C-alpha positions in Angstrom: 74.1 -10.0 -68.9 77.1 -7.2 -68.4 74.3 -4.9 -68.6 71.8 -7.0 -65.8 75.1 -7.1 -63.7 75.7 -3.5 -63.5 71.6 -1.9 -63.3 72.1 -4.6 -60.7 75.0 -2.7 -58.6 73.3 0.1 -58.5 70.2 -1.1 -57.5 72.4 -2.3 -54.2 73.7 1.1 -54.0 70.9 3.2 -54.0 69.8 0.5 -51.3 73.0 0.9 -49.6 72.1 5.2 -49.6 68.6 5.0 -48.4 70.0 3.2 -45.5 72.3 5.1 -45.2 70.1 8.1 -44.8 66.8 6.4 -43.1 70.0 5.3 -39.7 71.0 9.2 -40.1 71.1 10.8 -36.5 68.7 14.6 -36.5 68.8 16.1 -33.5 66.5 16.6 -31.1 66.4 19.9 -29.1 64.5 19.6 -25.7 64.1 23.1 -24.3 62.7 22.1 -20.4 61.8 25.7 -17.9 63.5 26.6 -15.2 66.5 27.4 -16.6 67.7 23.5 -16.7 69.9 23.1 -19.7 69.3 22.2 -22.9 68.9 18.6 -23.9 69.8 17.6 -27.1 69.1 14.2 -27.8 70.5 12.6 -31.5 67.3 9.6 -32.7 67.6 7.7 -35.6 64.7 9.6 -38.8 63.3 5.8 -38.5 62.9 5.2 -35.3 61.7 9.1 -35.3 59.3 8.4 -37.7 58.6 5.2 -37.1 57.6 7.0 -33.7 55.4 9.4 -35.3 53.5 7.2 -37.8 53.1 4.5 -34.1 51.7 8.0 -32.2 49.5 8.1 -34.7 47.8 5.0 -34.9 47.6 4.7 -31.1 45.5 8.1 -30.6 43.9 7.4 -33.9 42.4 4.1 -32.2 41.9 6.0 -28.1 39.7 8.3 -29.7 37.9 5.5 -31.2 37.3 3.1 -28.7 36.4 7.1 -26.2 33.6 8.1 -29.3 32.3 4.4 -29.0 32.3 4.5 -25.0 30.5 7.5 -24.8 28.2 5.3 -26.9 28.0 3.1 -25.4 26.3 4.1 -22.0 25.1 6.9 -23.5 22.8 3.6 -24.9 22.6 2.4 -21.8 21.5 5.1 -19.7 18.7 5.7 -22.2 18.1 1.5 -22.2 17.6 2.3 -17.7 15.8 5.1 -18.1 13.4 2.8 -20.7 13.2 0.0 -18.3 12.6 1.4 -15.5 9.7 3.3 -17.6 8.3 -0.1 -18.1 8.7 -0.9 -14.5 7.6 2.0 -13.0 4.1 1.4 -15.5 4.2 -2.4 -14.1 4.1 -0.7 -11.3 1.6 1.1 -10.8 -1.2 -1.8 -13.0 0.2 -4.4 -9.4 -0.8 -1.7 -7.5 -4.4 -1.9 -9.2 -4.5 -5.1 -9.5 -4.5 -5.2 -5.5 -6.5 -2.5 -5.5 -9.5 -4.3 -7.3 -8.8 -7.6 -5.4 -9.3 -5.5 -1.6 -12.1 -4.0 -3.0 -13.9 -7.7 -4.1 -12.9 -8.9 -0.4 -14.6 -5.4 0.4 -17.5 -6.6 -1.8 -18.0 -10.8 -0.7 -18.2 -9.1 3.2 -20.7 -6.1 2.6 -22.6 -6.9 -0.4 -24.3 -10.4 -1.7 -21.8 -12.1 -3.7 -24.6 -12.3 -6.6 -24.4 -8.5 -6.7 -20.5 -7.9 -6.3 -19.9 -10.3 -9.0 -22.4 -7.9 -10.9 -20.3 -4.9 -10.1 -17.4 -6.2 -10.7 -17.7 -7.2 -14.1 -19.0 -3.9 -14.8 -16.8 -2.6 -13.9 -14.1 -4.7 -16.2 -15.9 -4.1 -19.6 -15.9 0.0 -18.4 -12.9 0.1 -17.9 -11.0 -3.1 -19.6 -12.0 -2.8 -22.8 -10.8 -1.0 -25.2 -7.5 -1.5 -26.1 -4.7 -3.3 -25.2 -2.0 -1.3 -25.7 -0.1 -1.0 -23.1 -0.1 2.7 -23.7 -3.8 2.7 -23.8 -3.9 0.3 -21.4 -2.4 2.6 -18.3 -4.9 5.2 -19.1 -7.8 2.8 -18.5 -5.7 1.3 -15.4 -5.5 5.0 -13.9 -9.1 5.6 -14.7 -9.6 1.8 -13.0 -7.5 3.5 -9.5 -9.5 6.8 -9.8 -13.1 4.8 -9.0 -11.4 1.7 -7.0 -9.8 4.4 -5.0 -14.3 5.9 -4.5 -15.4 3.1 -4.6 -12.4 1.7 -1.6 -13.8 4.8 0.6 -17.2 4.1 0.4 -16.4 0.5 1.8 -14.3 1.6 3.7 -17.2 4.0 5.4 -20.0 1.9 4.9 -17.8 -0.9 6.6 -17.7 1.7 9.7 -20.9 2.0 9.4 -21.2 -1.0 9.8 -18.7 -2.6 12.5 -20.4 1.4 14.8 -24.4 -0.1 14.7 -26.0 -2.0 17.3 -27.6 -4.9 15.8 -29.4 -8.2 17.2 -30.3 -9.2 20.6 -27.9 -9.1 23.6 -29.4 -11.8 24.9 -31.3 -15.6 23.1 -34.3 -17.1 24.5 -35.2 -14.4 25.6 -39.1 -13.3 26.2 -39.8 -9.0 26.6 -40.9 -7.8 29.9 -40.5 -4.2 29.1 -40.6 -2.2 25.6 -39.2 0.7 24.9 -40.9 5.0 26.2 -43.3 5.4 29.0 -44.5 2.1 31.8 -45.9 1.6 35.1 -42.5 1.3 36.7 -41.9 -2.5 38.2 -41.4 -1.7 41.7 -44.2 0.5 42.4 -43.0 4.5 41.4 -46.0 5.3 39.2 -45.5 5.8 35.4 -42.0 6.6 33.8 -40.1 7.4 30.9 -38.1 3.7 30.3 -34.7 4.2 28.4 -33.7 0.8 27.3 -35.8 -2.8 26.7 -35.8 -5.2 29.5 -34.7 -8.6 27.8 -35.8 -11.7 30.8 -34.0 -15.0 30.4 -32.2 -17.2 32.9 -30.0 -16.4 35.2 -26.3 -16.9 33.7 -27.1 -16.6 30.1 -23.8 -14.3 28.1 -24.1 -11.8 27.4 -23.4 -11.2 23.9 -22.2 -7.4 22.1 -24.4 -5.8 19.2 -21.5 -3.7 17.6 -17.3 -3.5 17.7 -16.2 -0.7 20.7 -14.5 0.1 23.1 -15.7 -0.7 27.3 -16.1 2.9 28.4 -18.0 1.7 32.2 -17.5 -1.9 33.7 -18.6 -1.4 37.4 -21.5 -1.1 39.9 -24.2 0.8 40.8 -27.1 1.3 42.8 -29.9 1.1 40.6 -29.1 -0.7 37.5 -25.8 -3.2 39.4 -23.1 -4.6 37.7 -23.3 -2.4 33.9 -21.7 -2.1 31.1 -21.5 0.6 29.0 -19.4 -0.2 25.6 -18.8 2.9 23.3 -18.9 2.6 19.1 -18.3 4.9 17.3 -19.9 7.1 14.7 -22.4 8.7 18.2 -23.1 4.5 19.1 -23.3 3.7 22.3 -24.6 0.9 24.3 -25.5 -0.4 27.8 -26.1 -3.6 29.6 -27.4 -3.4 33.3 -28.1 -5.2 36.2 -25.9 -8.3 35.5 -24.6 -11.1 37.5 -21.3 -10.6 36.5 -18.9 -8.6 34.1 -16.1 -9.7 32.1 -15.0 -6.9 30.9 -13.2 -4.0 32.2 -12.6 -0.4 30.8 -10.8 0.1 27.6 -10.8 -3.7 26.1 -11.5 -4.0 23.2 -14.7 -6.1 21.7 -16.1 -7.2 18.3 -19.8 -7.6 18.0 -21.0 -11.2 19.5 -18.0 -11.0 22.0 -19.4 -12.3 25.5 -18.9 -9.3 27.8 -21.2 -10.6 31.5 -23.6 -12.9 32.5 -27.4 -11.8 33.2 -28.7 -11.7 36.4 -30.7 -9.8 38.7 -28.2 -6.9 40.3 -29.5 -3.8 41.5 -33.6 -2.6 41.4 -35.0 -5.3 39.3 -37.6 -8.6 40.1 -35.9 -11.3 38.6 -33.3 -12.1 35.7 -33.0 -9.8 32.8 -30.8 -7.8 31.0 -32.0 -4.0 30.3 -30.3 -3.1 27.0 -29.9 0.5 25.6 -29.1 1.8 22.7 -27.4 5.6 22.4 -27.0 7.9 19.6 -25.1 10.8 19.8 -25.7 11.1 23.6 -28.8 10.7 23.5 -31.0 6.9 24.2 -33.5 5.8 20.9 -35.8 3.4 20.7 -33.6 -0.2 20.6 -35.9 -2.3 18.8 -34.6 -1.2 15.5 -31.6 -1.9 16.4 -32.6 -5.1 17.6 -34.0 -6.7 14.5 -31.5 -5.1 12.4 -32.9 -2.3 10.7 -31.5 0.7 13.0 -28.6 3.3 11.2 
């Protein structure tokens, strides 16, 4: 028991010596610049060691957080780039689908419904019968876009031709009293060339534009009375003469079927009718094929 007591006393003395050394002060010398007086700081060893350990732990933590932050930012940037790529691809997809829908609408206007459906079915089968993987679909869509662009360009050209080409008769309940070509002048002036066709009908009958266009002339001439001239584009022009009244003025835009005037017998004429002419590239052509809807 005496031996145990001695050992216990020795351990306590050793512990006191360690505590005394741990709290013993050390001098830290701080040497500032600019010739300022040197500072001597007395700091217990235990505090100095603790401070160093905390600094090491804190520094390691900050380094770890910085590395994680850089890695996280890099992953986010990569993810953002991937999202943008897919967004662009789906935007391109939607654009192609819209173009296909527009092409379908044009087909409805220019071709019969059955023919349009057959063409679209062949186009879809041609370009969308392959893989359903996204890269393959994108490649197929790009091909389809080129094809649709060509179709749209062709349809636009055909649409321009369609709306600009005169078609049909400008009046209803008509009777052809004088055809295009050489004839005996009804006013007794011998044989002359007749540049249009005369369509006799009741006075006041509505006169309709035979194609989309712009009014380039609307006024009076001595021989033809009230006259309307329409410019349709693609080199086409039409003339409507001997009108009772003109319902349009220069610069007006008209579409096929619009009422532009009323039938009369103004100018040098033997009765109410509309003198109708078709010009192509500034030269008179036979109106008959255009009246029948077969002219091009």
